[in-house]
N, C-alpha and C positions, 0 to 999 in steps of 0.2 A: 342551469348550464354547465356543460360537461367542464372535468375538469382539463382538458387538454385545451378546450375554448379561454379555458379562464387564463391560464398559464400562457397562452397565447397572448392574450388582451392586457394581462399585464405586465409581461413582458413588449408588445409594444407601447403602453404607454409610458413604462419607463422609458424606453431609449428613444420614442417622442419627446418627453420632458427632455431628457439631454440634448437628443438634437437641437431640438428649441432655442433651449439654453444657449448653448454651443452658437448659434446662428444670430441670437439677439446680442451674444459677448462681439462677435464679430465685426456686428454690424453698428455697435458704439464704437467699438476701438477704432474701425472706420473712419466714423462720422467725428470722432475725435481728433483724428490726427489729420482729415481734412480742411477745419477749424483752424486748426493749430498752423497747416502749411501755409492755408490761405490767408489769416491772419499777418503770418509773415511775408509773406507777397505786399500785402497792403502797408504794410510797416516800411519794408523797403523802400517800394512806390512814393510812398508819403515823404522821406527823408530823400530822395533823390532828388526830387522836386522840390525842396526845400534848399537842398543844397546847389541845384543850378539858377536859382532865383537868389539865392544871397549871394553864392559865390563866383559863378563862372562871370566876368565878363563880359559884356554884349549880348547877353540873354534877357531881353525884357518880358513884359508880361504877354504881348502878344506873339513872341515867339516861341516862350515857353507855353503858350495854350497852341498854339499850332504844331508842336512837337505830340502834347499831351494827344490831341484829337489823332495824329498820325497813328497812334500807339493804342486804342480805344479796344483794337480788337484782341487784344491781349487778354483784357477781363472785360465782360459785360456789366452795362452801365456803370463805369467809372465814373467816380466824381472825387476830386482834391478839392478843399479848400483849406486858406491861410487866413489866420487870424494876426493881429497885431496884440500889442498888450491893452489897448484898448477896445480890442476885441469888434476893431473894422477889418472886413474883410481884405487884406490886399492881394488874392488872388483865388480865382475860382476856373478850375480846368473847363468847362462847359458853362453856358449862358442858361440853356432852356430846363436844365433839371438840377437844380438848388439843394443842396443836401438841407431837410430840416435841423434846424438847430435852437440850443435857447443858451442866454447870457450864463446862466449856471450849470450850462453842460460846459462851456469853456472854463468857467472857474475849477471844475474836477478834474479837468485835463490836465489845469497848470496844479492842482493838488497833488495827483495822482500822481501826473507825469506819462502815464501811458493806460489806457483804459480799451476794451473791447465789447462790443455790443450789438446786439441786432437791429435793423431797423427794417421792418417785411420780409422779406426773400432775402435781403442784402446784410452781409456781412459790413460792419464800421469799427475803426479804428482811429482813437482820437490820442495825438502824438504833442509832446514839449518839445521842441527844437530849441537850442540854446547854442550859439556858436559867440563869436564875436559882436554877432550884431545883436540887438532887442531878442528876448525871447519869443518864438512863434509858436501859435496851436495849428498843429496840422489836424484835419477832419479827412478821412479817406475813404471811400465805400466803393463796393462794388459786389456782381453776383456772380459766385463761381459757378459755371456754367459745365466746366467740364469737370467739377469734382462731383457735384452733381449727380451728371451723369453716371459717371463710376460708382456712385452710390445704390443707381437706381438700378444699373445691369447687376450689382451685387446683391442688391435685397431681391432680383428676380433669380440668381443662380442659387441662393440661400433657400428663397421659396420653396423653388424646382425641387431640388435638394432635399429639402425636408420633406415633401411628399414623395421622393423618392424612395430615400430613407425609413418612411413609415411603412411604403409598401410591401419592399424588401423586407423588413422586421417581421411583417404580420404572415407574410409566407417563410422565412424561415421558423419563425417562432410557433407555427403552426407544425411546420415537418418536424421538430428538434422535440415539442413538446408529443408529439403523436409518435416519434419513433422513443422516446422516454420511456412513455406509458405504453407502448405496445407490451411488456411483457404481462401489466395490469390486466391490460385487455384478451390476453391468452388467458390467463388465470380467470376471465372473468368467463368465458366462453366456455371453460374445462368447468366449473363449478356450476353454471346451469345446466351441464351434462349431468351433473350426481344427484342420484335420487334414493331413497328409503332402499331399494334395489338393489344397488350398487357403489357400495359405501366404502368398499375396498379400492376404488378407483384411485389413484393419486396423482395430484399437480405435477407439473414440469417444474423441478427443483431448478434448473438453468445450473450454473456455476455455483452454486450454494455459498457466494460469498457479499452477493449485496444485497442490500435492505430489502427489495422484490422477491429475493429469494431464498430471505428468511420467513418472509411472512406467507410464501407457499411451505416453507417447510413446518410450518409453524401451523397452518393448514390441516395438511397432512397430518399432523401429530392429532390435534381434534378428530380428523376423520376417523384416525383410527381406533381414539377412544371410542367413539360414537359406537363405529361398526361391531367394536369388541360389546359394550354393553347391548347392543340391537341383535346382537349373536346370541349373549348369554339369555335376554329374552325371551329369545325364539324357540330357544334352548329349553328354558325352564317350561316353556309354555305347552310343547312339543313333547318334551316329556312326562308332564305333569298330567296333559290329559291324557296319552296313552297307558298311563300308570292305573289312572282312575276309570276306563273303560271296563278292565278286569273285574274289580270288586264292583262297580255298579252295575256288571252285568249280572252279576252273583247275587248282587242285592234285588234285581230285578226278578230273576228265577225264582229266589227265594219267598219273594213277597207272590209271585202267583203260587208258589206251593202253598203257600201260607192261605190264600184266598177259597182253595178247597177245603179247609177246615173248619168254614166260618159262613158256611150257608144259613145256618139256622139262626147266626146272631147278628141281627139289622147294625148294631151299634160297630161291633169288628171290620163287619162287611164295609162301614165306612171308613174307618180306619183306614183299612190296607186297602181301597179303592182310593185314597189320598196319597197314600204312601206310595202306589203304583203308578200315580200322576207325577207326583213331585221326582220318581226316578227315573221317568219319561222327560221330562224338563231336562233333570240333572244330566242325561247322557244324550240330548239332542245337543244342547250349550259346550257338552265333552267334545262332542264331533265337531260342532262348528269350530273353537278353537283349534283343536288339533287339524281342521283342515285348512284354517290360516296358517298355522305355522310351517305347515308343509311346501302352503303354496308357494311361500318365501325361499324355502328350501329347494324345490326342484322347481322352481319358475320356468325352466325350459323342458323340464322330461315329460309334460302333457301330452298326450297322442293327438295329433291334430289331424282332420280330415277335412273334404269337401262337403258342406252342409247347405242344403236348402231350409233356407230360412223359415218358408211358409210350414214344410213339411213339422217344422221344430217347434214351431207356435201354434201346431194342430195336438201333438205328441204332449208335449206341457200344459194345454186346454184338458185333454183326454185325462192326465194325470192327477192334475187339481180336480177335476170333477169327481173323478172315483174316489178321492177323498172327502170331497163338501159336494155333495149332490145338490145343494140350495144354491150354490155359486151359479153366476151366470155369464158366460164369457163371448163375447160380439166378436170377428175379427174382418177385417176388411185392409184394401188398397186406398194409400190418398189416391195414387197413381198407377194404372197396371203399366207394369215395364214392359217397354218392347223388346227387350233381351232378358232371356230367360238367365243370363249369366247376372245380371243387374241384383240377385236375391241369393247367391251362393255366396257362400262366407267360409272362410279356412279358420277350422275351431275345434276344440272339443265339444263333440255333440252331449257329454253328460254334464258338463259344466255351463255350459250355455243355456240348458234344458233346466239346469237348477236357477238361475240367472231369472230364467221368464215364470218359472213357476213361482219362486219368489215373490215377483212385482206382481203376478195376479194375484196370489193368494193376499197381500198388503191392501189391494185393489179392490177386491172383494171386502175382506175383512172391515177395514175402515168404510164404507159405503152401507147406508142404512137399506140400501135395495138390492146389496152383496150382488154385485153389477159391475164389471170390467169390460173395457174395450181396448181391442188391439189393432192399432192401424200400420200398415207397414209401405213403404216408401223408399225411394232409390235415386240418386243422382249418378252422374259420371263416374263417383268415386266411390262414396257411401253407400250401407242400405242402413236403414234406419227402423228402426220398432218402437212406436210409444203405445206406452199402457198407461190408460186415462181412467177415471174415477168420478165417482159424483159425491165423493165422499165429505169426509170433515175438514179435509185442509191440513196445511203445514202452515204455522206464522212465519212471519218472516224472520223473528229472533233464531227460531232453530234451522231454518234453511241451510244455513253454512254447516251444520255440524252432523246433518240426517246421516252422513256415512259414517261417520266418527263411530268404531265399535264401542258397544254396550250405550250407546245413546240412544233418549227415545223421547217423543215429540211429549210436550206436555198433553196434546189432546188427546193420546195415545195409552197416557197413564195405565186408561181404567180394560186394556185389552192386551190377550194373552200375549208374551210376547218375549223376548231377550235384547232387542237394539242389537245382533249383531250379522241381522239376516241380508241389511242393507249396506255393510261393511264388504262382506264376504261376494256380493253381487257388484261390488265397484272391483275388488280385488280381479276377479274372474273376468271381468270387460279389460282391467288394465294388462293379466296377461296375453289378450286378443292383441293388444294394443289398439282398443278403442277407446269410448269414451262413452259415460252414462250422467246423465242430468239430468236433475227435476225441475219444474215450473208448479207453483201452487197457489192456492188465494183460497183464504177464510171461508170456510161454508160454501164454497163450490165444488172443488176437488183440487185433485193432482196430476200431472200429467209427468212421467218416466220417459224419459228417452236413450236409447243405446242406441249408439252408431257405430258400425265396424264396416271396414273396408272391404267392398266385395271383390271379388276374381276378376 
């Protein structure tokens, strides 16, 4: 889950919890006040009925019942019962709906003088009425239609308000979280564009006041240190390689000169031959290192022209077979391109030829039959060259590192080489904004795929 979504979710849960607690509190308080108000109405009704029955002359039970029946609309299912000290009922407001009671309930009313309780959905009060006459126990019961209706409306209002509040909170949470994290998104976009070739690029530091700006400042500081370290490394490799070329060339010349004086001495001839071979290897690796270093320094200064891939493949094949006549290379199309421009790319001919020669040399060198195949294919955007062999293959553990400088696969340890050729190939293809990849299976062979955008 993204940080924006996590913040929005946490904010929504927090606000939802607050709204829920607030809604429950409002509902509980409203229910409490409804009960208190209704119990007061029942109490007033009970006291009024007792006063009418005891104090008002001329009102008997039948007249009082008639009065109560004419006022039943005020409270639904209203019942009023009056008992004397012997628990005998002296008055009932209705005949068909008697309030369920026990003698213990009447004794409790006499003891507590006033009680409140529920009977089903009805509220009930028990009241001890004392006047000049004997004490009377009054039980009054009714259903609060209006109060419950108001609570139902309140519950619906709070429920819909809670849902609306949560919906608004989600929207606002996503908006404000996205707005707050937008600078981090911009930093991520800028960081994703930084590679080893443009470490000098800087992140936008904004107003340089908040925490995100401080993060960008610190990241720029780290980038500057990395860039400085890379520049020092590249400078060292470039200068060291350049300085080594002169003494190595002189050493090679001196070895060649010394070989003239060892014609009659087999042991010296072997020594000088080994020296010459080692010197050639040193010169080769020095030139490769110098090329790598200069490719980073002069990545935009290479001469680019339009090149037909087929022509370049045949030139690379001829150059390889000139040096290694025992090698065999087959060239074919995966599909004959309908448009001739599909095999035309823009690039540096010498550099791309070096890639193909290197890949073909490796394919033949690591195959027992010294055979390699080149397959050219195209699509509406890219021209692809695949170099396949039936060699020893590359293990799964070695595949992720095969383009690392000086890395050599375990199976290739007994073959001559420095482990720098494939890294040079990768660097050249990167300069041409293309891709190079490899698929391999142990004992079956390998396939290197170079993909370049055609014109």
